[in-house]
N, CA, C and O atoms as a Tripos MOL2 file, in Angstrom:
@<TRIPOS>MOLECULE
protein
  296   295    74     0     0
PROTEIN
NO_CHARGES

@<TRIPOS>ATOM
      1 N         301.6980  125.7060  270.1660 N.3       1 UNK1
      2 CA        300.3530  126.1900  270.5420 C.3       1 UNK1
      3 C         300.4400  126.5740  272.0120 C.2       1 UNK1
      4 O         301.0580  125.8710  272.8120 O.2       1 UNK1
      5 N         299.8300  127.6710  272.3540 N.am      2 UNK2
      6 CA        299.7420  128.1270  273.6260 C.3       2 UNK2
      7 C         298.6550  127.3780  274.4650 C.2       2 UNK2
      8 O         297.4730  127.4400  274.1270 O.2       2 UNK2
      9 N         299.0490  126.6890  275.5290 N.am      3 UNK3
     10 CA        298.1310  125.9000  276.3250 C.3       3 UNK3
     11 C         298.8070  125.5160  277.5850 C.2       3 UNK3
     12 O         300.0320  125.5270  277.7070 O.2       3 UNK3
     13 N         297.9580  125.1680  278.5430 N.am      4 UNK4
     14 CA        298.5770  124.7720  279.8420 C.3       4 UNK4
     15 C         298.6040  123.1180  280.1400 C.2       4 UNK4
     16 O         299.3730  122.5490  280.9150 O.2       4 UNK4
     17 N         297.6530  122.5570  279.3910 N.am      5 UNK5
     18 CA        297.4950  121.0010  279.5300 C.3       5 UNK5
     19 C         296.8350  120.5980  278.2860 C.2       5 UNK5
     20 O         296.3580  121.3400  277.4270 O.2       5 UNK5
     21 N         296.8790  119.1900  278.3120 N.am      6 UNK6
     22 CA        296.1120  118.4960  277.2050 C.3       6 UNK6
     23 C         295.1470  117.4510  277.9850 C.2       6 UNK6
     24 O         295.5050  116.8320  278.9870 O.2       6 UNK6
     25 N         293.9880  117.3550  277.4320 N.am      7 UNK7
     26 CA        293.1830  116.3260  277.8190 C.3       7 UNK7
     27 C         293.5860  114.9740  277.3320 C.2       7 UNK7
     28 O         294.5310  114.9110  276.5450 O.2       7 UNK7
     29 N         292.9270  113.8000  277.7410 N.am      8 UNK8
     30 CA        293.3520  112.5520  277.3370 C.3       8 UNK8
     31 C         293.1600  112.4350  275.8480 C.2       8 UNK8
     32 O         293.9380  111.7690  275.1650 O.2       8 UNK8
     33 N         292.1630  113.0550  275.3560 N.am      9 UNK9
     34 CA        291.9300  113.0250  273.7990 C.3       9 UNK9
     35 C         292.7720  114.0240  273.0160 C.2       9 UNK9
     36 O         292.6300  114.1150  271.7970 O.2       9 UNK9
     37 N         293.6380  114.7700  273.6780 N.am     10 UNK10
     38 CA        294.6060  115.7220  273.0500 C.3      10 UNK10
     39 C         293.9950  117.0480  272.9090 C.2      10 UNK10
     40 O         294.6840  117.9110  272.3650 O.2      10 UNK10
     41 N         292.7920  117.3580  273.3170 N.am     11 UNK11
     42 CA        292.3130  118.5800  273.4150 C.3      11 UNK11
     43 C         293.0870  119.6570  274.2300 C.2      11 UNK11
     44 O         293.2710  119.4730  275.4330 O.2      11 UNK11
     45 N         293.5370  120.7600  273.6170 N.am     12 UNK12
     46 CA        294.3370  121.8080  274.5020 C.3      12 UNK12
     47 C         293.5320  122.4710  275.4590 C.2      12 UNK12
     48 O         292.3880  122.8440  275.2010 O.2      12 UNK12
     49 N         294.1580  122.6550  276.6980 N.am     13 UNK13
     50 CA        293.3520  123.3140  277.6760 C.3      13 UNK13
     51 C         294.2380  124.5690  278.1670 C.2      13 UNK13
     52 O         295.4470  124.5330  278.3930 O.2      13 UNK13
     53 N         293.3560  125.7250  278.2880 N.am     14 UNK14
     54 CA        294.0260  126.9280  278.6760 C.3      14 UNK14
     55 C         293.4250  127.4200  280.0380 C.2      14 UNK14
     56 O         292.2040  127.5180  280.1550 O.2      14 UNK14
     57 N         294.2010  127.7040  280.9820 N.am     15 UNK15
     58 CA        293.7580  128.3140  282.1450 C.3      15 UNK15
     59 C         293.6430  129.7770  281.9330 C.2      15 UNK15
     60 O         294.6840  130.3380  281.5920 O.2      15 UNK15
     61 N         292.5940  130.4910  282.0670 N.am     16 UNK16
     62 CA        292.4190  131.8810  281.7340 C.3      16 UNK16
     63 C         291.9560  132.7090  282.8260 C.2      16 UNK16
     64 O         291.2240  133.6750  282.6130 O.2      16 UNK16
     65 N         292.3780  132.3530  284.0850 N.am     17 UNK17
     66 CA        291.9400  133.0330  285.2450 C.3      17 UNK17
     67 C         292.6550  134.4690  285.2830 C.2      17 UNK17
     68 O         292.0840  135.3690  285.8980 O.2      17 UNK17
     69 N         293.8260  134.7060  284.6800 N.am     18 UNK18
     70 CA        294.4190  135.8590  284.7780 C.3      18 UNK18
     71 C         294.0370  136.7870  283.5670 C.2      18 UNK18
     72 O         294.4810  137.9330  283.4880 O.2      18 UNK18
     73 N         293.2380  136.2710  282.6760 N.am     19 UNK19
     74 CA        292.6870  137.0010  281.5840 C.3      19 UNK19
     75 C         293.8330  137.7230  280.7060 C.2      19 UNK19
     76 O         293.7150  138.8720  280.2790 O.2      19 UNK19
     77 N         294.9220  136.9260  280.5010 N.am     20 UNK20
     78 CA        296.0230  137.5050  279.7600 C.3      20 UNK20
     79 C         295.6720  137.5000  278.2940 C.2      20 UNK20
     80 O         295.6210  136.4380  277.6730 O.2      20 UNK20
     81 N         295.4340  138.6440  277.7380 N.am     21 UNK21
     82 CA        294.8780  138.7680  276.3510 C.3      21 UNK21
     83 C         295.8580  138.2500  275.3650 C.2      21 UNK21
     84 O         295.4450  137.6790  274.3560 O.2      21 UNK21
     85 N         297.1730  138.4120  275.5930 N.am     22 UNK22
     86 CA        298.1910  137.9040  274.5900 C.3      22 UNK22
     87 C         298.1360  136.3220  274.6040 C.2      22 UNK22
     88 O         298.2720  135.6850  273.5600 O.2      22 UNK22
     89 N         297.9460  135.7570  275.7420 N.am     23 UNK23
     90 CA        297.8770  134.2490  275.5990 C.3      23 UNK23
     91 C         296.5830  133.7930  274.9470 C.2      23 UNK23
     92 O         296.5360  132.9020  274.0990 O.2      23 UNK23
     93 N         295.5260  134.4750  275.4080 N.am     24 UNK24
     94 CA        294.1560  134.1890  274.7110 C.3      24 UNK24
     95 C         294.2820  134.2920  273.1580 C.2      24 UNK24
     96 O         293.8510  133.4340  272.3890 O.2      24 UNK24
     97 N         294.8670  135.3410  272.8140 N.am     25 UNK25
     98 CA        295.0270  135.5720  271.2760 C.3      25 UNK25
     99 C         295.7560  134.4840  270.6790 C.2      25 UNK25
    100 O         295.3040  133.9950  269.6440 O.2      25 UNK25
    101 N         296.8790  134.0090  271.2100 N.am     26 UNK26
    102 CA        297.7690  133.0660  270.7140 C.3      26 UNK26
    103 C         296.9730  131.6590  270.6950 C.2      26 UNK26
    104 O         297.0800  130.9000  269.7310 O.2      26 UNK26
    105 N         296.2120  131.3720  271.7540 N.am     27 UNK27
    106 CA        295.3360  130.2450  271.7880 C.3      27 UNK27
    107 C         294.4150  130.1320  270.6880 C.2      27 UNK27
    108 O         294.3480  129.1350  269.9680 O.2      27 UNK27
    109 N         293.6290  131.2760  270.5530 N.am     28 UNK28
    110 CA        292.6460  131.3800  269.5430 C.3      28 UNK28
    111 C         293.1790  131.1990  268.1440 C.2      28 UNK28
    112 O         292.6910  130.4110  267.3330 O.2      28 UNK28
    113 N         294.1860  131.9620  267.9250 N.am     29 UNK29
    114 CA        294.9390  131.9190  266.5110 C.3      29 UNK29
    115 C         295.2160  130.5580  266.2870 C.2      29 UNK29
    116 O         294.8200  130.0300  265.2480 O.2      29 UNK29
    117 N         295.8790  129.8920  267.1770 N.am     30 UNK30
    118 CA        296.3740  128.3300  266.9500 C.3      30 UNK30
    119 C         295.0260  127.5270  266.6480 C.2      30 UNK30
    120 O         294.9960  126.7710  265.6770 O.2      30 UNK30
    121 N         293.9770  127.6770  267.4240 N.am     31 UNK31
    122 CA        292.8280  126.8440  267.1750 C.3      31 UNK31
    123 C         292.2470  127.1130  265.7860 C.2      31 UNK31
    124 O         291.7990  126.1900  265.1050 O.2      31 UNK31
    125 N         292.2570  128.3910  265.3700 N.am     32 UNK32
    126 CA        291.7360  128.7240  264.0520 C.3      32 UNK32
    127 C         292.6470  128.1930  262.9930 C.2      32 UNK32
    128 O         292.1970  127.6720  261.9730 O.2      32 UNK32
    129 N         294.0230  128.3320  263.2480 N.am     33 UNK33
    130 CA        294.9710  127.8030  262.1840 C.3      33 UNK33
    131 C         294.8250  126.4030  262.0040 C.2      33 UNK33
    132 O         294.7260  125.9730  260.8550 O.2      33 UNK33
    133 N         294.7960  125.5440  263.0820 N.am     34 UNK34
    134 CA        294.7080  124.0550  262.9470 C.3      34 UNK34
    135 C         293.3940  123.4940  262.9550 C.2      34 UNK34
    136 O         293.2480  122.2720  262.9190 O.2      34 UNK34
    137 N         292.3810  124.3160  263.0030 N.am     35 UNK35
    138 CA        290.9050  123.7590  262.8410 C.3      35 UNK35
    139 C         290.6370  122.9540  264.0230 C.2      35 UNK35
    140 O         289.9150  121.9670  263.8810 O.2      35 UNK35
    141 N         291.1150  123.2320  265.1720 N.am     36 UNK36
    142 CA        290.8320  122.4370  266.4670 C.3      36 UNK36
    143 C         289.8770  123.0640  267.3130 C.2      36 UNK36
    144 O         289.3690  124.1460  267.0200 O.2      36 UNK36
    145 N         289.6070  122.4230  268.3640 N.am     37 UNK37
    146 CA        288.6990  122.9180  269.4730 C.3      37 UNK37
    147 C         289.5230  122.8160  270.7070 C.2      37 UNK37
    148 O         290.4260  121.9860  270.8100 O.2      37 UNK37
    149 N         289.2010  123.6870  271.6710 N.am     38 UNK38
    150 CA        289.8150  123.6570  273.1010 C.3      38 UNK38
    151 C         288.9290  123.5920  274.1780 C.2      38 UNK38
    152 O         287.7150  123.4430  274.0360 O.2      38 UNK38
    153 N         289.5450  123.7070  275.3360 N.am     39 UNK39
    154 CA        288.8440  123.9280  276.6260 C.3      39 UNK39
    155 C         289.5130  125.1330  277.3810 C.2      39 UNK39
    156 O         290.7310  125.2350  277.5280 O.2      39 UNK39
    157 N         288.5740  126.0470  277.8480 N.am     40 UNK40
    158 CA        289.0840  127.1850  278.6250 C.3      40 UNK40
    159 C         288.4120  127.0330  280.0020 C.2      40 UNK40
    160 O         287.2100  126.8350  280.1750 O.2      40 UNK40
    161 N         289.4270  127.1640  281.0350 N.am     41 UNK41
    162 CA        288.9650  127.1440  282.4210 C.3      41 UNK41
    163 C         289.1080  128.6150  282.9270 C.2      41 UNK41
    164 O         290.1990  129.1820  282.8740 O.2      41 UNK41
    165 N         288.0540  129.1890  283.3890 N.am     42 UNK42
    166 CA        287.9720  130.5550  283.7250 C.3      42 UNK42
    167 C         287.0240  130.8120  284.9190 C.2      42 UNK42
    168 O         286.1900  129.9830  285.2820 O.2      42 UNK42
    169 N         287.2090  132.0250  285.5130 N.am     43 UNK43
    170 CA        286.1950  132.4600  286.4930 C.3      43 UNK43
    171 C         284.7980  132.6340  285.7610 C.2      43 UNK43
    172 O         284.7530  133.0020  284.5880 O.2      43 UNK43
    173 N         283.6380  132.3480  286.5160 N.am     44 UNK44
    174 CA        282.3920  132.4650  286.0320 C.3      44 UNK44
    175 C         282.0660  133.8320  285.3920 C.2      44 UNK44
    176 O         281.3790  133.9040  284.3730 O.2      44 UNK44
    177 N         282.5400  134.8380  285.9730 N.am     45 UNK45
    178 CA        282.2900  136.1980  285.4220 C.3      45 UNK45
    179 C         283.0390  136.5400  284.0700 C.2      45 UNK45
    180 O         282.6960  137.4750  283.3460 O.2      45 UNK45
    181 N         284.0610  135.7180  283.8120 N.am     46 UNK46
    182 CA        284.7910  135.9450  282.5270 C.3      46 UNK46
    183 C         284.1760  135.2700  281.4450 C.2      46 UNK46
    184 O         284.4820  135.6640  280.3190 O.2      46 UNK46
    185 N         283.2740  134.2180  281.5640 N.am     47 UNK47
    186 CA        282.7600  133.4250  280.5390 C.3      47 UNK47
    187 C         282.1240  134.1600  279.3570 C.2      47 UNK47
    188 O         282.4350  133.8750  278.2000 O.2      47 UNK47
    189 N         281.2690  135.0670  279.6440 N.am     48 UNK48
    190 CA        280.4550  135.8290  278.7050 C.3      48 UNK48
    191 C         281.4340  136.4680  277.6140 C.2      48 UNK48
    192 O         281.2730  136.2590  276.4110 O.2      48 UNK48
    193 N         282.3220  137.1570  278.0600 N.am     49 UNK49
    194 CA        283.3580  137.8640  277.1730 C.3      49 UNK49
    195 C         284.1540  136.9180  276.4740 C.2      49 UNK49
    196 O         284.3720  137.1050  275.2770 O.2      49 UNK49
    197 N         284.6710  135.8130  277.1290 N.am     50 UNK50
    198 CA        285.4680  134.7980  276.4760 C.3      50 UNK50
    199 C         284.6810  134.0550  275.3800 C.2      50 UNK50
    200 O         285.2140  133.7660  274.3080 O.2      50 UNK50
    201 N         283.3800  133.7460  275.6750 N.am     51 UNK51
    202 CA        282.6770  133.0840  274.6250 C.3      51 UNK51
    203 C         282.5830  133.9360  273.4900 C.2      51 UNK51
    204 O         282.7160  133.4080  272.3860 O.2      51 UNK51
    205 N         282.3690  135.2120  273.5680 N.am     52 UNK52
    206 CA        282.2640  136.0560  272.3600 C.3      52 UNK52
    207 C         283.6800  136.2700  271.6630 C.2      52 UNK52
    208 O         283.7300  136.4450  270.4450 O.2      52 UNK52
    209 N         284.7430  136.2550  272.3880 N.am     53 UNK53
    210 CA        286.0930  136.3980  271.8830 C.3      53 UNK53
    211 C         286.5080  135.1020  271.1560 C.2      53 UNK53
    212 O         287.1670  135.1350  270.1170 O.2      53 UNK53
    213 N         286.1080  133.9870  271.7270 N.am     54 UNK54
    214 CA        286.5780  132.7060  271.1160 C.3      54 UNK54
    215 C         285.6050  132.0190  270.1900 C.2      54 UNK54
    216 O         285.8680  130.9300  269.6810 O.2      54 UNK54
    217 N         284.4910  132.6610  269.9820 N.am     55 UNK55
    218 CA        283.4530  132.3880  268.9400 C.3      55 UNK55
    219 C         283.3520  130.7850  268.6230 C.2      55 UNK55
    220 O         283.7170  130.2920  267.5550 O.2      55 UNK55
    221 N         282.8810  130.1600  269.5560 N.am     56 UNK56
    222 CA        282.6360  128.7050  269.2330 C.3      56 UNK56
    223 C         283.7220  127.6770  269.0920 C.2      56 UNK56
    224 O         283.5210  126.5120  268.7470 O.2      56 UNK56
    225 N         285.0200  128.2590  269.4180 N.am     57 UNK57
    226 CA        286.2570  127.3730  269.2600 C.3      57 UNK57
    227 C         286.5460  126.5110  270.4400 C.2      57 UNK57
    228 O         287.3830  125.6090  270.4070 O.2      57 UNK57
    229 N         285.7470  126.8510  271.6010 N.am     58 UNK58
    230 CA        286.1900  126.1520  272.7910 C.3      58 UNK58
    231 C         284.8850  125.7300  273.5740 C.2      58 UNK58
    232 O         283.7830  126.1880  273.2710 O.2      58 UNK58
    233 N         285.0580  124.9230  274.4900 N.am     59 UNK59
    234 CA        284.0730  124.6990  275.5590 C.3      59 UNK59
    235 C         284.6460  125.2610  276.8800 C.2      59 UNK59
    236 O         285.8580  125.3820  277.0590 O.2      59 UNK59
    237 N         283.7580  125.5810  277.7510 N.am     60 UNK60
    238 CA        284.1710  126.2110  279.0660 C.3      60 UNK60
    239 C         283.9130  125.3320  280.3410 C.2      60 UNK60
    240 O         282.9120  124.6250  280.4560 O.2      60 UNK60
    241 N         284.8370  125.4300  281.2290 N.am     61 UNK61
    242 CA        284.5800  125.0340  282.5560 C.3      61 UNK61
    243 C         284.7820  126.2250  283.4230 C.2      61 UNK61
    244 O         285.8260  126.8540  283.2540 O.2      61 UNK61
    245 N         283.9850  126.6090  284.2780 N.am     62 UNK62
    246 CA        284.0910  127.7300  285.1190 C.3      62 UNK62
    247 C         284.2840  127.4360  286.5410 C.2      62 UNK62
    248 O         283.9170  126.3630  287.0200 O.2      62 UNK62
    249 N         284.8880  128.4180  287.2770 N.am     63 UNK63
    250 CA        285.1780  128.3750  288.6830 C.3      63 UNK63
    251 C         284.4260  129.5350  289.3250 C.2      63 UNK63
    252 O         284.5200  130.6660  288.8480 O.2      63 UNK63
    253 N         283.6580  129.2650  290.4330 N.am     64 UNK64
    254 CA        283.0230  130.3540  291.0520 C.3      64 UNK64
    255 C         283.9090  131.2600  291.8730 C.2      64 UNK64
    256 O         284.5090  130.8450  292.8640 O.2      64 UNK64
    257 N         283.9820  132.5680  291.4200 N.am     65 UNK65
    258 CA        284.7810  133.3780  292.1660 C.3      65 UNK65
    259 C         284.3270  133.5240  293.7180 C.2      65 UNK65
    260 O         285.1460  133.6650  294.6260 O.2      65 UNK65
    261 N         283.0250  133.4760  293.8970 N.am     66 UNK66
    262 CA        282.4830  133.5660  295.1350 C.3      66 UNK66
    263 C         282.9400  132.4120  296.0270 C.2      66 UNK66
    264 O         283.2540  132.6080  297.2010 O.2      66 UNK66
    265 N         282.9720  131.2220  295.4610 N.am     67 UNK67
    266 CA        283.4350  130.0380  296.2960 C.3      67 UNK67
    267 C         284.9610  130.0030  296.5510 C.2      67 UNK67
    268 O         285.4210  129.4250  297.5360 O.2      67 UNK67
    269 N         285.7670  130.6640  295.5970 N.am     68 UNK68
    270 CA        287.0910  130.9090  295.7550 C.3      68 UNK68
    271 C         287.4310  131.6750  297.0040 C.2      68 UNK68
    272 O         288.2470  131.3680  297.8730 O.2      68 UNK68
    273 N         286.5960  132.8030  296.9240 N.am     69 UNK69
    274 CA        286.8350  133.7530  297.9320 C.3      69 UNK69
    275 C         286.5070  133.2000  299.3280 C.2      69 UNK69
    276 O         287.2080  133.4620  300.3050 O.2      69 UNK69
    277 N         285.3810  132.4020  299.3810 N.am     70 UNK70
    278 CA        285.0010  131.7060  300.5740 C.3      70 UNK70
    279 C         286.0440  130.8390  301.0910 C.2      70 UNK70
    280 O         286.3620  130.8940  302.2790 O.2      70 UNK70
    281 N         286.6470  129.9710  300.1990 N.am     71 UNK71
    282 CA        287.5300  128.9370  300.5440 C.3      71 UNK71
    283 C         288.9000  129.5540  301.0530 C.2      71 UNK71
    284 O         289.5990  128.9610  301.8760 O.2      71 UNK71
    285 N         289.2140  130.6960  300.5500 N.am     72 UNK72
    286 CA        290.5230  131.3370  300.9570 C.3      72 UNK72
    287 C         290.2610  132.5320  301.9120 C.2      72 UNK72
    288 O         291.2010  133.2580  302.2350 O.2      72 UNK72
    289 N         289.1430  132.7270  302.3190 N.am     73 UNK73
    290 CA        288.8760  133.7580  303.3240 C.3      73 UNK73
    291 C         289.0980  135.2080  302.7660 C.2      73 UNK73
    292 O         289.4900  136.0840  303.5370 O.2      73 UNK73
    293 N         288.8900  135.4410  301.6290 N.am     74 UNK74
    294 CA        289.0480  136.6300  301.0130 C.3      74 UNK74
    295 C         287.7770  137.5210  301.0100 C.2      74 UNK74
    296 O         287.8020  138.6290  300.4750 O.2      74 UNK74
@<TRIPOS>BOND
     1     1     2 1
     2     2     3 1
     3     3     4 2
     4     3     5 am
     5     5     6 1
     6     6     7 1
     7     7     8 2
     8     7     9 am
     9     9    10 1
    10    10    11 1
    11    11    12 2
    12    11    13 am
    13    13    14 1
    14    14    15 1
    15    15    16 2
    16    15    17 am
    17    17    18 1
    18    18    19 1
    19    19    20 2
    20    19    21 am
    21    21    22 1
    22    22    23 1
    23    23    24 2
    24    23    25 am
    25    25    26 1
    26    26    27 1
    27    27    28 2
    28    27    29 am
    29    29    30 1
    30    30    31 1
    31    31    32 2
    32    31    33 am
    33    33    34 1
    34    34    35 1
    35    35    36 2
    36    35    37 am
    37    37    38 1
    38    38    39 1
    39    39    40 2
    40    39    41 am
    41    41    42 1
    42    42    43 1
    43    43    44 2
    44    43    45 am
    45    45    46 1
    46    46    47 1
    47    47    48 2
    48    47    49 am
    49    49    50 1
    50    50    51 1
    51    51    52 2
    52    51    53 am
    53    53    54 1
    54    54    55 1
    55    55    56 2
    56    55    57 am
    57    57    58 1
    58    58    59 1
    59    59    60 2
    60    59    61 am
    61    61    62 1
    62    62    63 1
    63    63    64 2
    64    63    65 am
    65    65    66 1
    66    66    67 1
    67    67    68 2
    68    67    69 am
    69    69    70 1
    70    70    71 1
    71    71    72 2
    72    71    73 am
    73    73    74 1
    74    74    75 1
    75    75    76 2
    76    75    77 am
    77    77    78 1
    78    78    79 1
    79    79    80 2
    80    79    81 am
    81    81    82 1
    82    82    83 1
    83    83    84 2
    84    83    85 am
    85    85    86 1
    86    86    87 1
    87    87    88 2
    88    87    89 am
    89    89    90 1
    90    90    91 1
    91    91    92 2
    92    91    93 am
    93    93    94 1
    94    94    95 1
    95    95    96 2
    96    95    97 am
    97    97    98 1
    98    98    99 1
    99    99   100 2
   100    99   101 am
   101   101   102 1
   102   102   103 1
   103   103   104 2
   104   103   105 am
   105   105   106 1
   106   106   107 1
   107   107   108 2
   108   107   109 am
   109   109   110 1
   110   110   111 1
   111   111   112 2
   112   111   113 am
   113   113   114 1
   114   114   115 1
   115   115   116 2
   116   115   117 am
   117   117   118 1
   118   118   119 1
   119   119   120 2
   120   119   121 am
   121   121   122 1
   122   122   123 1
   123   123   124 2
   124   123   125 am
   125   125   126 1
   126   126   127 1
   127   127   128 2
   128   127   129 am
   129   129   130 1
   130   130   131 1
   131   131   132 2
   132   131   133 am
   133   133   134 1
   134   134   135 1
   135   135   136 2
   136   135   137 am
   137   137   138 1
   138   138   139 1
   139   139   140 2
   140   139   141 am
   141   141   142 1
   142   142   143 1
   143   143   144 2
   144   143   145 am
   145   145   146 1
   146   146   147 1
   147   147   148 2
   148   147   149 am
   149   149   150 1
   150   150   151 1
   151   151   152 2
   152   151   153 am
   153   153   154 1
   154   154   155 1
   155   155   156 2
   156   155   157 am
   157   157   158 1
   158   158   159 1
   159   159   160 2
   160   159   161 am
   161   161   162 1
   162   162   163 1
   163   163   164 2
   164   163   165 am
   165   165   166 1
   166   166   167 1
   167   167   168 2
   168   167   169 am
   169   169   170 1
   170   170   171 1
   171   171   172 2
   172   171   173 am
   173   173   174 1
   174   174   175 1
   175   175   176 2
   176   175   177 am
   177   177   178 1
   178   178   179 1
   179   179   180 2
   180   179   181 am
   181   181   182 1
   182   182   183 1
   183   183   184 2
   184   183   185 am
   185   185   186 1
   186   186   187 1
   187   187   188 2
   188   187   189 am
   189   189   190 1
   190   190   191 1
   191   191   192 2
   192   191   193 am
   193   193   194 1
   194   194   195 1
   195   195   196 2
   196   195   197 am
   197   197   198 1
   198   198   199 1
   199   199   200 2
   200   199   201 am
   201   201   202 1
   202   202   203 1
   203   203   204 2
   204   203   205 am
   205   205   206 1
   206   206   207 1
   207   207   208 2
   208   207   209 am
   209   209   210 1
   210   210   211 1
   211   211   212 2
   212   211   213 am
   213   213   214 1
   214   214   215 1
   215   215   216 2
   216   215   217 am
   217   217   218 1
   218   218   219 1
   219   219   220 2
   220   219   221 am
   221   221   222 1
   222   222   223 1
   223   223   224 2
   224   223   225 am
   225   225   226 1
   226   226   227 1
   227   227   228 2
   228   227   229 am
   229   229   230 1
   230   230   231 1
   231   231   232 2
   232   231   233 am
   233   233   234 1
   234   234   235 1
   235   235   236 2
   236   235   237 am
   237   237   238 1
   238   238   239 1
   239   239   240 2
   240   239   241 am
   241   241   242 1
   242   242   243 1
   243   243   244 2
   244   243   245 am
   245   245   246 1
   246   246   247 1
   247   247   248 2
   248   247   249 am
   249   249   250 1
   250   250   251 1
   251   251   252 2
   252   251   253 am
   253   253   254 1
   254   254   255 1
   255   255   256 2
   256   255   257 am
   257   257   258 1
   258   258   259 1
   259   259   260 2
   260   259   261 am
   261   261   262 1
   262   262   263 1
   263   263   264 2
   264   263   265 am
   265   265   266 1
   266   266   267 1
   267   267   268 2
   268   267   269 am
   269   269   270 1
   270   270   271 1
   271   271   272 2
   272   271   273 am
   273   273   274 1
   274   274   275 1
   275   275   276 2
   276   275   277 am
   277   277   278 1
   278   278   279 1
   279   279   280 2
   280   279   281 am
   281   281   282 1
   282   282   283 1
   283   283   284 2
   284   283   285 am
   285   285   286 1
   286   286   287 1
   287   287   288 2
   288   287   289 am
   289   289   290 1
   290   290   291 1
   291   291   292 2
   292   291   293 am
   293   293   294 1
   294   294   295 1
   295   295   296 2
@<TRIPOS>SUBSTRUCTURE
     1 UNK1         2 RESIDUE 1 A UNK
     2 UNK2         6 RESIDUE 1 A UNK
     3 UNK3        10 RESIDUE 1 A UNK
     4 UNK4        14 RESIDUE 1 A UNK
     5 UNK5        18 RESIDUE 1 A UNK
     6 UNK6        22 RESIDUE 1 A UNK
     7 UNK7        26 RESIDUE 1 A UNK
     8 UNK8        30 RESIDUE 1 A UNK
     9 UNK9        34 RESIDUE 1 A UNK
    10 UNK10       38 RESIDUE 1 A UNK
    11 UNK11       42 RESIDUE 1 A UNK
    12 UNK12       46 RESIDUE 1 A UNK
    13 UNK13       50 RESIDUE 1 A UNK
    14 UNK14       54 RESIDUE 1 A UNK
    15 UNK15       58 RESIDUE 1 A UNK
    16 UNK16       62 RESIDUE 1 A UNK
    17 UNK17       66 RESIDUE 1 A UNK
    18 UNK18       70 RESIDUE 1 A UNK
    19 UNK19       74 RESIDUE 1 A UNK
    20 UNK20       78 RESIDUE 1 A UNK
    21 UNK21       82 RESIDUE 1 A UNK
    22 UNK22       86 RESIDUE 1 A UNK
    23 UNK23       90 RESIDUE 1 A UNK
    24 UNK24       94 RESIDUE 1 A UNK
    25 UNK25       98 RESIDUE 1 A UNK
    26 UNK26      102 RESIDUE 1 A UNK
    27 UNK27      106 RESIDUE 1 A UNK
    28 UNK28      110 RESIDUE 1 A UNK
    29 UNK29      114 RESIDUE 1 A UNK
    30 UNK30      118 RESIDUE 1 A UNK
    31 UNK31      122 RESIDUE 1 A UNK
    32 UNK32      126 RESIDUE 1 A UNK
    33 UNK33      130 RESIDUE 1 A UNK
    34 UNK34      134 RESIDUE 1 A UNK
    35 UNK35      138 RESIDUE 1 A UNK
    36 UNK36      142 RESIDUE 1 A UNK
    37 UNK37      146 RESIDUE 1 A UNK
    38 UNK38      150 RESIDUE 1 A UNK
    39 UNK39      154 RESIDUE 1 A UNK
    40 UNK40      158 RESIDUE 1 A UNK
    41 UNK41      162 RESIDUE 1 A UNK
    42 UNK42      166 RESIDUE 1 A UNK
    43 UNK43      170 RESIDUE 1 A UNK
    44 UNK44      174 RESIDUE 1 A UNK
    45 UNK45      178 RESIDUE 1 A UNK
    46 UNK46      182 RESIDUE 1 A UNK
    47 UNK47      186 RESIDUE 1 A UNK
    48 UNK48      190 RESIDUE 1 A UNK
    49 UNK49      194 RESIDUE 1 A UNK
    50 UNK50      198 RESIDUE 1 A UNK
    51 UNK51      202 RESIDUE 1 A UNK
    52 UNK52      206 RESIDUE 1 A UNK
    53 UNK53      210 RESIDUE 1 A UNK
    54 UNK54      214 RESIDUE 1 A UNK
    55 UNK55      218 RESIDUE 1 A UNK
    56 UNK56      222 RESIDUE 1 A UNK
    57 UNK57      226 RESIDUE 1 A UNK
    58 UNK58      230 RESIDUE 1 A UNK
    59 UNK59      234 RESIDUE 1 A UNK
    60 UNK60      238 RESIDUE 1 A UNK
    61 UNK61      242 RESIDUE 1 A UNK
    62 UNK62      246 RESIDUE 1 A UNK
    63 UNK63      250 RESIDUE 1 A UNK
    64 UNK64      254 RESIDUE 1 A UNK
    65 UNK65      258 RESIDUE 1 A UNK
    66 UNK66      262 RESIDUE 1 A UNK
    67 UNK67      266 RESIDUE 1 A UNK
    68 UNK68      270 RESIDUE 1 A UNK
    69 UNK69      274 RESIDUE 1 A UNK
    70 UNK70      278 RESIDUE 1 A UNK
    71 UNK71      282 RESIDUE 1 A UNK
    72 UNK72      286 RESIDUE 1 A UNK
    73 UNK73      290 RESIDUE 1 A UNK
    74 UNK74      294 RESIDUE 1 A UNK
């Protein structure tokens, strides 16, 4: 299964900052195949599209792009 980490309860976690569609597809397909749920960590502006694409298979944690830019002086 495509993922970057596991929570303590075994929930797979995917970092989706780069919006790699191939990785997202593999993650979604695995969740559908195994009947599981996952966690996606993404930028705040990506969440709406990912919610539609992942159709209730995951929960989200978002990172503010504005805050990242401020932190790194971008």
